[in-house]
C-alpha positions as CSV (number, residue, x, y, z in Angstrom):
1,M,16.3,-12.2,-4.5
2,S,14.7,-14.7,-6.9
3,S,13.0,-16.8,-4.2
4,R,11.2,-13.7,-3.5
5,I,9.9,-12.6,-7.2
6,G,8.6,-16.5,-6.8
7,T,6.8,-16.0,-4.1
8,Q,5.2,-13.0,-5.3
9,K,4.3,-14.3,-8.0
10,D,2.7,-17.2,-5.9
11,A,0.8,-15.5,-4.2
12,G,-0.8,-13.2,-7.1
13,W,0.8,-10.3,-6.9
14,R,2.1,-8.9,-10.4
15,S,4.2,-5.7,-11.4
16,P,2.0,-3.2,-12.6
17,T,2.7,-2.5,-16.5
18,R,4.3,0.8,-17.8
19,D,0.5,1.9,-18.5
20,Q,-0.6,1.5,-14.7
21,L,1.9,3.0,-13.9
22,F,2.1,6.9,-15.9
23,N,-1.5,6.5,-16.1
24,H,-2.8,5.0,-12.8
25,P,-0.6,5.5,-10.0
26,V,-2.4,4.8,-7.1
27,E,-3.9,1.8,-8.8
28,S,-0.3,0.4,-9.2
29,V,1.0,1.3,-5.8
30,A,-2.3,-0.4,-4.5
31,A,-0.9,-3.7,-6.1
32,A,2.2,-3.9,-3.8
33,L,-0.4,-3.9,-0.6
34,R,-1.0,-7.0,-1.5
35,D,2.5,-8.2,-1.2
36,P,3.0,-10.9,1.0
37,D,6.4,-9.2,2.4
38,P,5.8,-6.6,5.2
39,S,8.5,-4.3,4.3
40,V,7.3,-4.0,0.2
41,R,4.0,-2.9,1.7
42,L,5.6,-0.7,4.1
43,R,7.2,0.9,1.4
44,A,4.4,1.2,-0.7
45,L,2.5,2.9,1.9
46,I,5.1,5.4,2.4
47,L,4.1,5.7,-1.2
48,L,1.1,5.9,-0.7
49,G,0.9,9.1,2.6
50,N,2.2,11.2,-0.2
51,M,-0.5,10.8,-2.5
52,A,-3.1,10.6,-0.2
53,E,-3.0,14.5,0.7
54,T,-4.5,15.4,-3.1
55,D,-5.6,11.8,-4.3
56,P,-9.2,10.4,-2.2
57,Q,-8.1,6.7,-3.9
58,A,-4.3,6.7,-2.0
59,R,-6.4,7.8,1.3
60,A,-9.0,4.6,0.9
61,A,-6.0,2.4,0.6
62,L,-4.5,3.9,3.9
63,E,-8.2,3.6,5.1
64,R,-8.0,0.0,4.3
65,V,-4.6,-0.8,4.9
66,A,-4.9,0.7,8.9
67,S,-8.0,-1.6,9.8
68,Q,-7.1,-5.0,7.4
69,D,-3.4,-5.7,7.2
70,A,-2.5,-9.1,8.9
71,D,0.9,-6.8,10.1
72,K,0.7,-5.0,13.1
73,K,3.4,-2.9,11.9
74,V,1.5,-2.3,9.0
75,R,-1.4,-1.4,10.4
76,E,-0.2,1.0,12.8
77,T,1.8,2.9,10.0
78,A,-1.3,3.3,8.6
79,K,-2.9,4.6,11.3
80,G,-0.2,6.8,11.4
81,M,-0.2,8.6,8.6
82,L,-4.2,9.1,8.1
83,E,-3.3,11.0,11.9
84,D,-0.5,13.0,9.9
85,L,-3.4,13.8,7.5
86,G,-5.3,15.0,9.6
87,G,-8.0,12.1,10.1
88,Q,-8.8,9.7,12.6
89,A,-7.8,6.2,11.4
90,S,-10.6,2.8,11.1
91,N,-10.0,1.1,14.4
């Protein structure tokens, strides 16, 4: 586990502060989308998907991931979430 934390720090990923987490939840979760580990990004997508119905910033983050993420599974998951929300996913 410690090696993974080191990888996150080396990649510029930082855990959100308490203020960010509670006062800016979308930004805090979206920060995890920069994690080099696709499984972390997939977990962040689940949280963003739950927020996207009522928060345009969460939906915009899903749209970015659907079109730009380096991992095909992450992109496809984001596209599926957007389709479930009733919108077109970016290609």
